[in-house]
TORGU-987287 format. One record per atom (N, C-alpha, C): residue number from 1; atom name; y, z, x. Coordinates in pm, 1 decimal. Each point is the difference from the previous one (the first is absolute). Layout:
[NUM, CA, [Y, Z, X]];
...
***
This chain:
[1, N, [1031.1, 14722.9, -4750.1]];
[1, CA, [21.9, 56.3, -118.1]];
[1, C, [-206.0, 149.1, -54.2]];
[2, N, [96.2, 76.8, -9.6]];
[2, CA, [-132.1, 94.7, -46.7]];
[2, C, [-24.9, -10.2, -111.8]];
[3, N, [-121.6, -42.5, -117.1]];
[3, CA, [-43.0, 3.0, -95.6]];
[3, C, [-49.7, 163.0, -70.1]];
[4, N, [-19.6, 0.5, -45.6]];
[4, CA, [-33.3, 132.1, -75.1]];
[4, C, [-63.7, -12.6, -152.5]];
[5, N, [-111.8, -38.0, -40.2]];
[5, CA, [-46.2, 19.7, -163.0]];
[5, C, [-16.7, 136.9, 9.3]];
[6, N, [43.3, 45.1, -193.3]];
[6, CA, [9.8, 174.9, -19.6]];
[6, C, [-123.1, 73.2, -4.8]];
[7, N, [-107.9, -128.7, -42.5]];
[7, CA, [-198.8, 48.7, -10.2]];
[7, C, [8.5, 68.2, 113.5]];
[8, N, [21.8, -60.9, 162.4]];
[8, CA, [-19.8, -61.4, 136.6]];
[8, C, [112.6, 176.2, 44.5]];
[9, N, [73.0, 46.0, -45.4]];
[9, CA, [102.3, 139.4, 10.7]];
[9, C, [-7.1, 93.7, -102.1]];
[10, N, [88.1, 93.4, 12.8]];
[10, CA, [41.5, 137.3, -62.3]];
[10, C, [107.0, -22.7, -48.1]];
[11, N, [68.7, -77.5, -114.7]];
[11, CA, [147.1, 19.9, -6.9]];
[11, C, [69.2, 102.4, -37.5]];
[12, N, [111.6, 7.1, 39.4]];
[12, CA, [64.8, 136.4, -7.2]];
[12, C, [32.6, -8.7, -170.9]];
[13, N, [44.4, 150.2, 21.6]];
[13, CA, [72.9, 2.4, -131.7]];
[13, C, [149.9, -77.1, -22.5]];
[14, N, [25.8, 14.0, 24.3]];
[14, CA, [111.4, -95.8, 52.6]];
[14, C, [79.6, -142.4, 33.6]];
[15, N, [-144.2, -60.9, -19.6]];
[15, CA, [-43.0, -113.3, -112.0]];
[15, C, [-39.8, 11.8, -56.9]];
[16, N, [-21.9, 8.6, -90.0]];
[16, CA, [-3.7, -16.3, -161.2]];
[16, C, [99.2, 40.8, -75.7]];
[17, N, [120.1, 86.9, 122.2]];
[17, CA, [73.6, 57.7, -84.0]];
[17, C, [95.0, -47.9, -15.5]];
[18, N, [37.6, -116.2, 94.6]];
[18, CA, [53.6, -43.4, -15.2]];
[18, C, [-8.7, -230.3, -22.0]];
[19, N, [-129.4, -18.5, -18.5]];
[19, CA, [-69.9, -56.6, -74.7]];
[19, C, [30.2, 6.1, -143.0]];
[20, N, [-0.7, 135.0, -74.4]];
[20, CA, [36.7, -9.6, -100.8]];
[20, C, [111.2, -28.6, -2.5]];
[21, N, [82.3, 55.6, 105.3]];
[21, CA, [129.1, -61.8, -15.6]];
[21, C, [40.9, -147.0, -79.1]];
[22, N, [-70.0, -44.1, 119.2]];
[22, CA, [-21.9, -215.2, -2.5]];
[22, C, [-32.4, -54.6, -181.2]];
[23, N, [-119.8, 137.4, 7.7]];
[23, CA, [-65.2, -21.1, -141.7]];
[23, C, [69.6, -12.3, -87.1]];
[24, N, [150.3, 123.8, -19.7]];
[24, CA, [75.5, -9.2, -71.9]];
[24, C, [145.8, -108.2, -8.4]];
[25, N, [25.1, -56.4, 124.8]];
[25, CA, [51.6, -89.7, 38.6]];
[25, C, [-62.7, -162.8, -97.3]];
[26, N, [-131.5, 0.9, -5.9]];
[26, CA, [-86.9, -87.5, -23.2]];
[26, C, [21.3, -49.5, -154.1]];
[27, N, [23.7, 178.0, -37.4]];
[27, CA, [26.2, -36.9, -175.5]];
[27, C, [95.7, -53.8, -2.9]];
[28, N, [117.7, 74.4, -33.1]];
[28, CA, [118.5, -93.1, 52.1]];
[28, C, [48.5, -164.5, -6.8]];
[29, N, [-118.4, 19.4, 76.0]];
[29, CA, [39.9, -228.0, 8.7]];
[29, C, [-95.4, -5.2, -121.4]];
[30, N, [-112.5, 54.8, -24.9]];
[30, CA, [-36.3, -39.8, -116.4]];
[30, C, [42.4, 5.9, -99.3]];
[31, N, [63.5, 131.7, -22.2]];
[31, CA, [112.4, 4.3, -155.2]];
[31, C, [161.6, -125.5, 16.0]];
[32, N, [-1.4, -42.1, 76.6]];
[32, CA, [91.2, -126.8, -6.7]];
[32, C, [-80.2, -106.8, 20.9]];
[33, N, [-105.2, -24.3, -23.2]];
[33, CA, [-96.0, -95.7, 2.4]];
[33, C, [22.1, -64.1, 79.7]];
[34, N, [-85.1, -13.3, 155.6]];
[34, CA, [15.2, -21.7, 66.5]];
[34, C, [-151.3, 42.3, 122.8]];
[35, N, [-77.0, -78.7, 71.9]];
[35, CA, [-104.1, 22.3, 74.6]];
[35, C, [2.6, 154.7, 15.1]];
[36, N, [-59.3, 159.6, -21.1]];
[36, CA, [3.8, 96.6, 48.2]];
[36, C, [-38.3, 55.7, 90.6]];
[37, N, [86.2, -64.8, 121.1]];
[37, CA, [-17.7, 56.9, 128.6]];
[37, C, [100.6, 72.4, 51.1]];
[38, N, [-21.6, 129.6, 55.1]];
[38, CA, [80.7, 43.6, 53.3]];
[38, C, [30.6, 100.6, 127.6]];
[39, N, [78.1, 1.6, 49.5]];
[39, CA, [12.4, 45.0, 171.8]];
[39, C, [82.2, 106.5, -24.6]];
[40, N, [-13.0, 117.6, 112.0]];
[40, CA, [82.7, 79.0, 91.3]];
[40, C, [-33.4, 29.5, 180.3]];
[41, N, [157.9, 31.8, 49.6]];
[41, CA, [-57.3, -2.4, 147.4]];
[41, C, [51.9, 151.3, -1.5]];
[42, N, [-89.1, 79.5, 59.3]];
[42, CA, [1.7, 140.8, 81.2]];
[42, C, [49.6, -3.9, 84.5]];
[43, N, [64.2, 65.9, 48.6]];
[43, CA, [42.7, 89.9, 141.0]];
[43, C, [0.3, 123.4, 24.0]];
[44, N, [-51.2, 80.3, 76.2]];
[44, CA, [24.2, 135.5, -29.2]];
[44, C, [-20.5, 62.7, -103.0]];
[45, N, [-102.7, 26.6, -81.6]];
[45, CA, [-45.4, -17.7, -111.9]];
[45, C, [90.7, 61.5, -161.3]];
[46, N, [104.5, -96.1, 96.0]];
[46, CA, [89.9, -84.7, -86.9]];
[46, C, [-3.4, -155.8, -100.5]];
[47, N, [17.2, -45.6, -88.3]];
[47, CA, [21.7, -119.8, -42.5]];
[47, C, [77.1, 9.6, 16.2]];
[48, N, [34.9, -161.0, 100.5]];
[48, CA, [178.5, -57.4, -2.1]];
[48, C, [27.4, -116.6, -23.1]];
[49, N, [-124.6, -86.9, -93.9]];
[49, CA, [49.6, -121.8, -49.3]];
[49, C, [-144.4, 1.0, -143.5]];
[50, N, [57.0, -47.4, -118.3]];
[50, CA, [-86.7, -8.2, -109.3]];
[50, C, [49.0, -198.2, -30.2]];
[51, N, [-168.7, -18.7, -16.8]];
[51, CA, [85.1, -94.1, -81.2]];
[51, C, [-153.4, -93.0, -58.5]];
[52, N, [5.2, -80.2, -152.2]];
[52, CA, [-100.9, -62.5, -61.8]];
[52, C, [43.2, -113.6, -22.8]];
[53, N, [-80.7, -112.2, 21.4]];
[53, CA, [55.4, -154.1, -69.8]];
[53, C, [123.4, -14.6, -70.0]];
[54, N, [34.0, -135.5, 58.6]];
[54, CA, [130.4, -6.3, -149.9]];
[54, C, [8.1, -150.0, 11.0]];
[55, N, [-108.4, -70.3, 75.1]];
[55, CA, [-1.0, -131.1, -8.2]];
[55, C, [49.0, -36.9, -168.3]];
[56, N, [-39.8, 6.0, -27.6]];
[56, CA, [62.7, -97.6, -214.9]];
[56, C, [167.3, 64.3, -7.8]];
[57, N, [-19.1, 144.3, -15.3]];
[57, CA, [160.7, 64.2, -51.5]];
[57, C, [65.4, -94.0, 139.1]];
[58, N, [8.4, -12.0, 134.2]];
[58, CA, [79.0, -70.6, 71.0]];
[58, C, [3.5, -120.1, 55.2]];
[59, N, [-132.3, -89.1, -57.7]];
[59, CA, [-40.3, -105.9, 5.0]];
[59, C, [21.5, -20.1, 185.4]];
[60, N, [-110.4, 25.7, 11.3]];
[60, CA, [49.6, 52.8, 177.2]];
[60, C, [-140.8, 55.0, 23.8]];
[61, N, [-117.7, -154.4, 72.2]];
[61, CA, [-84.4, -5.6, 48.8]];
[61, C, [-49.3, 113.2, 52.6]];
[62, N, [84.0, 43.7, 119.4]];
[62, CA, [20.5, 84.6, 103.4]];
[62, C, [25.7, 159.9, -43.6]];
[63, N, [35.2, -22.9, -163.9]];
[63, CA, [-5.1, 137.2, 21.0]];
[63, C, [-105.2, 96.1, -79.5]];
[64, N, [-115.1, 45.7, 88.8]];
[64, CA, [-89.1, 75.3, 22.7]];
[64, C, [-15.1, 151.2, 35.2]];
[65, N, [-41.4, 31.6, -74.2]];
[65, CA, [13.2, 161.3, 63.5]];
[65, C, [12.2, 22.0, 106.5]];
[66, N, [-126.3, 4.5, 75.3]];
[66, CA, [109.4, -9.5, 187.8]];
[66, C, [102.4, -37.2, 8.5]];
[67, N, [52.9, -46.9, -63.1]];
[67, CA, [72.0, -73.8, 61.3]];
[67, C, [133.7, 40.3, -48.1]];
[68, N, [6.5, 85.7, -112.0]];
[68, CA, [119.9, 106.2, -78.1]];
[68, C, [-58.7, 51.3, 104.1]];
[69, N, [-80.8, 128.5, 93.2]];
[69, CA, [28.5, 109.8, 6.8]];
[69, C, [2.8, 14.7, 136.7]];
[70, N, [3.7, -117.4, 58.4]];
[70, CA, [26.6, -21.9, 136.5]];
[70, C, [162.2, -43.5, 5.8]];
[71, N, [70.7, -48.1, -118.4]];
[71, CA, [157.9, 14.7, 26.9]];
[71, C, [41.4, 138.4, -47.0]];
[72, N, [-44.0, 68.3, -75.1]];
[72, CA, [31.8, 162.3, -61.9]];
[72, C, [-46.1, 48.1, 125.8]];
[73, N, [-78.2, -30.3, 86.0]];
[73, CA, [-54.7, 117.8, 131.2]];
[73, C, [56.6, -13.8, 71.7]];
[74, N, [6.8, -155.2, 54.0]];
[74, CA, [189.4, -44.0, 128.1]];
[74, C, [94.9, 50.9, -74.9]];
[75, N, [29.1, 5.3, -93.1]];
[75, CA, [162.0, -0.9, -107.4]];
[75, C, [-5.8, 163.0, 102.0]];
[76, N, [-111.6, 111.8, -31.1]];
[76, CA, [1.9, 155.6, 16.7]];
[76, C, [19.5, 10.9, 198.0]];
[77, N, [-65.2, -67.4, 26.6]];
[77, CA, [-13.9, 21.4, 181.9]];
[77, C, [116.1, -85.2, 7.1]];
[78, N, [86.0, -74.6, -24.4]];
[78, CA, [77.6, -44.0, 54.3]];
[78, C, [-30.9, -120.7, 142.4]];
[79, N, [-87.0, -53.3, -58.5]];
[79, CA, [-75.0, -120.8, 81.1]];
[79, C, [-103.0, -26.3, -24.4]];
[80, N, [-45.3, -103.5, 98.0]];
[80, CA, [-76.3, -107.3, -95.9]];
[80, C, [-169.5, 18.1, 30.2]];
[81, N, [-5.8, 110.3, 141.5]];
[81, CA, [-119.0, 66.9, 35.8]];
[81, C, [-4.7, 78.1, -109.6]];
[82, N, [-198.3, 12.9, -7.5]];
[82, CA, [-40.7, 107.0, -83.0]];
[82, C, [-141.4, 80.4, 78.1]];
[83, N, [64.7, 11.8, 179.7]];
[83, CA, [-120.6, 104.1, 55.3]];
[83, C, [-54.9, 85.2, -92.2]];
[84, N, [-116.3, 149.1, -7.6]];
[84, CA, [3.5, 74.3, -40.3]];
[84, C, [-11.5, -0.5, -129.2]];
[85, N, [3.3, -67.0, -65.9]];
[85, CA, [4.3, -14.8, -158.0]];
[85, C, [-145.3, -80.7, 19.8]];
[86, N, [-11.9, 37.7, -197.8]];
[86, CA, [-133.3, -51.0, -58.4]];
[86, C, [64.5, -47.3, -47.7]];
[87, N, [-96.1, -169.5, -92.9]];
[87, CA, [45.1, -70.3, -101.1]];
[87, C, [-108.8, 44.2, -90.1]];
[88, N, [-13.1, 71.5, -179.7]];
[88, CA, [-145.5, -0.7, -36.1]];
[88, C, [35.5, -87.2, -93.1]];
[89, N, [-68.3, -97.5, -37.0]];
[89, CA, [-54.2, -93.6, -115.8]];
[89, C, [-106.1, -5.8, -78.0]];
[90, N, [45.7, -37.7, -159.1]];
[90, CA, [-117.8, 14.6, -54.5]];
[90, C, [-101.5, -136.3, 66.7]];
[91, N, [84.5, -108.4, 22.2]];
[91, CA, [-132.5, -100.2, 39.7]];
[91, C, [68.4, -23.5, 100.6]];
[92, N, [-142.3, -77.9, 159.8]];
[92, CA, [38.2, -21.2, 65.2]];
[92, C, [102.2, -149.3, 21.3]];
[93, N, [67.4, 76.9, 108.3]];
[93, CA, [105.2, -143.7, -11.3]];
[93, C, [-18.3, -139.0, 11.6]];
[94, N, [81.0, -96.5, -66.7]];
[94, CA, [36.5, -116.3, 9.5]];
[94, C, [-24.1, -25.1, 130.0]];
[95, N, [-11.1, -177.7, 59.9]];
[95, CA, [41.9, -4.8, 140.0]];
[95, C, [153.9, 27.8, 57.2]];
[96, N, [78.3, -32.1, -81.8]];
[96, CA, [198.5, 44.4, -13.9]];
[96, C, [-21.1, 86.5, 15.6]];
[97, N, [-52.9, 81.6, -42.3]];
[97, CA, [56.6, 130.4, -25.0]];
[97, C, [-90.5, 85.9, 141.2]];
[98, N, [-113.2, -5.6, 30.2]];
[98, CA, [-67.9, -0.9, 109.3]];
[98, C, [117.4, -60.8, 118.9]];
[99, N, [61.2, -91.8, -18.6]];
[99, CA, [87.0, -81.3, 99.4]];
[99, C, [119.3, 100.7, 62.8]];
[100, N, [15.8, 60.9, -142.5]];
[100, CA, [182.5, 59.5, -24.0]];
[100, C, [-7.9, 142.9, 86.7]];
[101, N, [-157.8, 68.7, -22.2]];
[101, CA, [-54.6, 122.6, 89.7]];
[101, C, [-10.2, -47.5, 112.1]];
[102, N, [-42.0, -95.7, 23.1]];
[102, CA, [15.6, -29.0, 185.7]];
[102, C, [153.4, 53.9, 55.1]];
[103, N, [61.1, -82.8, -12.3]];
[103, CA, [99.6, 18.1, 16.7]];
[103, C, [102.9, 100.2, -58.4]];
[104, N, [-2.0, 85.5, -65.0]];
[104, CA, [-11.3, 133.3, 6.6]];
[104, C, [-44.1, 63.7, 46.1]];
[105, N, [-152.1, -42.9, 144.7]];
[105, CA, [-4.6, 86.1, 42.7]];
[105, C, [-72.0, 162.7, -44.6]];
[106, N, [-49.2, 0.7, -144.3]];
[106, CA, [-51.3, 100.8, -31.0]];
[106, C, [-144.5, 87.5, 12.9]];
[107, N, [26.6, 92.0, 11.7]];
[107, CA, [-99.0, 81.7, 94.4]];
[107, C, [-189.1, 8.4, -66.8]];
[108, N, [39.5, -3.3, -204.0]];
[108, CA, [-131.0, -1.5, -56.2]];
[108, C, [42.8, -64.7, -160.9]];
[109, N, [-102.2, -78.8, 3.0]];
[109, CA, [21.8, -60.8, -151.7]];
[109, C, [-121.4, 59.1, -91.1]];
[110, N, [-26.0, 68.4, -53.3]];
[110, CA, [-76.9, 42.9, -92.9]];
[110, C, [-55.6, -50.0, -159.0]];
[111, N, [-72.0, -60.6, -22.4]];
[111, CA, [2.3, -105.7, -163.6]];
[111, C, [-70.3, 61.5, -30.7]];
[112, N, [-42.9, -10.9, -156.2]];
[112, CA, [-116.3, 58.6, -78.1]];
[112, C, [-116.6, -164.0, -16.1]];
[113, N, [32.8, -70.8, -52.5]];
[113, CA, [-78.3, -97.4, -61.2]];
[113, C, [10.4, -135.3, 148.5]];
[114, N, [-102.4, -59.7, -3.2]];
[114, CA, [13.6, -150.0, 65.8]];
[114, C, [14.2, -84.3, -41.1]];
[115, N, [81.3, -91.1, 2.5]];
[115, CA, [17.0, -164.3, -57.6]];
[115, C, [-88.6, -97.1, 47.2]];
[116, N, [-102.3, 7.7, -54.1]];
[116, CA, [-114.4, -120.4, 67.2]];
[116, C, [77.3, -92.8, -34.7]];
[117, N, [93.2, -72.2, -65.3]];
[117, CA, [55.1, -127.0, 33.6]];
[117, C, [143.5, -30.7, 32.5]];
[118, N, [41.5, 130.2, 60.2]];
[118, CA, [216.3, -0.2, 17.4]];
[118, C, [-4.5, 65.5, 137.9]];
[119, N, [-114.1, 152.9, -6.5]];
[119, CA, [54.8, 26.1, 87.8]];
[119, C, [-2.3, -18.0, 155.8]];
[120, N, [76.4, 80.3, 92.7]];
[120, CA, [49.1, -42.7, 79.7]];
[120, C, [-161.8, -31.1, 158.7]];
[121, N, [-92.8, 68.2, -40.8]];
[121, CA, [-118.7, 50.6, 48.7]];
[121, C, [-116.0, -109.2, 15.1]];
[122, N, [32.7, -93.6, -151.7]];
[122, CA, [-101.6, -133.2, 11.1]];
[122, C, [94.8, -103.6, 151.3]];
[123, N, [57.2, 0.1, 58.8]];
[123, CA, [80.7, -94.5, 87.6]];
[123, C, [-1.9, 82.5, 129.1]];
[124, N, [-92.5, 91.2, 60.7]];
[124, CA, [-23.3, 96.6, 38.3]];
[124, C, [101.7, 110.4, 91.8]];
[125, N, [-2.0, 68.0, 83.2]];
[125, CA, [88.4, 78.1, 43.3]];
[125, C, [120.5, 54.4, 81.2]];
[126, N, [-16.3, -136.6, 32.5]];
[126, CA, [125.6, -79.3, 93.3]];
[126, C, [164.2, 28.2, -73.3]];
[127, N, [-19.0, 67.5, -87.3]];
[127, CA, [144.4, -48.8, -116.3]];
[127, C, [77.5, 135.1, 56.8]];
[128, N, [-66.7, 118.5, -0.3]];
[128, CA, [39.8, 68.5, -20.0]];
[128, C, [60.9, 70.3, 187.2]];
[129, N, [91.2, 71.2, -2.3]];
[129, CA, [72.9, 55.5, 148.1]];
[129, C, [-124.7, 63.5, 41.9]];
[130, N, [-80.6, 38.1, 158.8]];
[130, CA, [-122.7, -8.8, 50.3]];
[130, C, [39.1, 182.1, -15.7]];
[131, N, [61.0, 26.9, -38.4]];
[131, CA, [4.8, 165.7, 22.9]];
[131, C, [-11.6, 55.4, -168.5]];
[132, N, [-6.8, -117.5, -90.7]];
[132, CA, [-14.6, 45.0, -102.0]];
[132, C, [-149.8, 47.8, -62.5]];
[133, N, [5.1, 121.9, -42.0]];
[133, CA, [-148.4, 99.3, -32.3]];
[133, C, [22.6, -17.9, -177.7]];
[134, N, [-138.2, -100.0, -48.2]];
[134, CA, [-45.0, -45.4, -168.7]];
[134, C, [-69.2, 101.2, -69.5]];
[135, N, [26.7, 48.5, -97.7]];
[135, CA, [-97.3, 66.7, -35.6]];
[135, C, [-53.7, -20.2, -160.1]];
[136, N, [-68.1, -69.7, -10.1]];
[136, CA, [9.3, -66.9, -195.9]];
[136, C, [-122.5, 153.5, -95.2]];
[137, N, [21.1, -44.2, -134.9]];
[137, CA, [-107.8, 59.8, -56.3]];
[137, C, [39.6, 132.6, -36.7]];
[138, N, [168.7, 30.2, 12.0]];
[138, CA, [37.3, 124.1, -89.8]];
[138, C, [-0.9, -38.8, -82.2]];
[139, N, [-78.5, 79.0, -125.3]];
[139, CA, [81.6, 32.1, -148.5]];
[139, C, [-87.2, -173.7, -22.2]];
[140, N, [-66.0, -78.8, 53.7]];
[140, CA, [-22.7, -99.9, -22.9]];
[140, C, [-49.7, -56.9, -177.4]];
[141, N, [-55.7, 80.9, -22.7]];
[141, CA, [-57.9, -17.8, -159.3]];
[141, C, [152.4, -30.7, -45.4]];
[142, N, [95.6, 74.7, -48.0]];
[142, CA, [57.9, 74.8, -69.8]];
[142, C, [127.9, -141.7, 21.5]];
[143, N, [-10.9, -51.0, 153.0]];
[143, CA, [138.6, -126.8, 44.5]];
[143, C, [-76.8, -83.6, -39.8]];
[144, N, [-165.7, -25.2, -29.1]];
[144, CA, [-53.7, -141.5, -17.8]];
[144, C, [5.0, -16.9, -126.5]];
[145, N, [-11.2, 108.4, -97.2]];
[145, CA, [13.7, -22.9, -144.7]];
[145, C, [185.3, -79.8, -81.7]];
[146, N, [65.1, 64.0, 119.4]];
[146, CA, [86.1, 6.1, -101.9]];
[146, C, [11.2, -151.3, 10.5]];
[147, N, [14.9, -70.9, 101.7]];
[147, CA, [36.1, -121.2, 36.9]];
[147, C, [-133.0, -105.8, -72.8]];
[148, N, [-65.9, 31.4, 12.7]];
[148, CA, [-157.9, -33.7, -114.2]];
[148, C, [66.8, -17.1, -83.5]];
[149, N, [17.5, 146.1, -140.4]];
[149, CA, [38.1, -45.4, -119.4]];
[149, C, [88.2, -36.1, -23.0]];
[150, N, [120.9, -31.8, 91.1]];
[150, CA, [141.9, -87.3, -74.2]];
[150, C, [-17.5, -163.3, 41.6]];
[151, N, [-143.7, -44.6, 62.8]];
[151, CA, [-19.2, -139.9, 25.3]];
[151, C, [-55.6, -96.7, -107.9]];
[152, N, [-125.0, 141.0, -32.7]];
[152, CA, [-97.1, 31.2, -121.3]];
[152, C, [88.7, 9.4, -109.2]];
[153, N, [97.6, 68.9, -35.4]];
[153, CA, [68.9, -42.2, -84.6]];
[153, C, [112.1, -76.4, -33.3]];
[154, N, [71.9, -83.1, 92.9]];
[154, CA, [51.0, -85.0, 19.9]];
[154, C, [-69.4, -126.2, -23.0]];
[155, N, [-143.0, -47.0, 51.2]];
[155, CA, [-68.9, -109.4, -35.2]];
[155, C, [-55.6, -16.2, -187.0]];
[156, N, [-19.0, 135.8, -47.4]];
[156, CA, [-40.6, 16.5, -103.7]];
[156, C, [154.8, -49.2, -147.2]];
[157, N, [142.1, 63.9, 72.0]];
[157, CA, [99.6, -64.2, -106.1]];
[157, C, [-9.6, -174.8, 19.0]];
[158, N, [-5.9, -13.7, 51.4]];
[158, CA, [-28.5, -175.2, 71.7]];
[158, C, [-91.7, -52.9, -128.0]];
***
């Protein structure tokens, strides 16, 4: 697995464009009272899968944004492998979603903000497929602020 920090590389315009689409998905989650995380899967410059957290609505702990996007993309391509695809997700995937990414054999994962408590990288990099390239820090502040504000507001309500 090759790991690239946004600060160490030049982001391509599409990375920011697609991360904005993931942020739109995160906004949908926020509007539904879900943890605001969004994801899109892109192949050949086209979004082939979208998802946002649905864990509350579906009463399903596995209904993460990435899982929703993987399912939509797999349905689009007609198979379980997402080679030559990129996952854009607003927050670093958890171990479950990183494991799912491994099984899809996705080529690239791009995420906005690091999840210091639950992100896959705290467990090492062997969770992802060895060919998967990871880039982080794309629209990091926007991605982090959405989640931080959500939890700040949630704590204030209690």
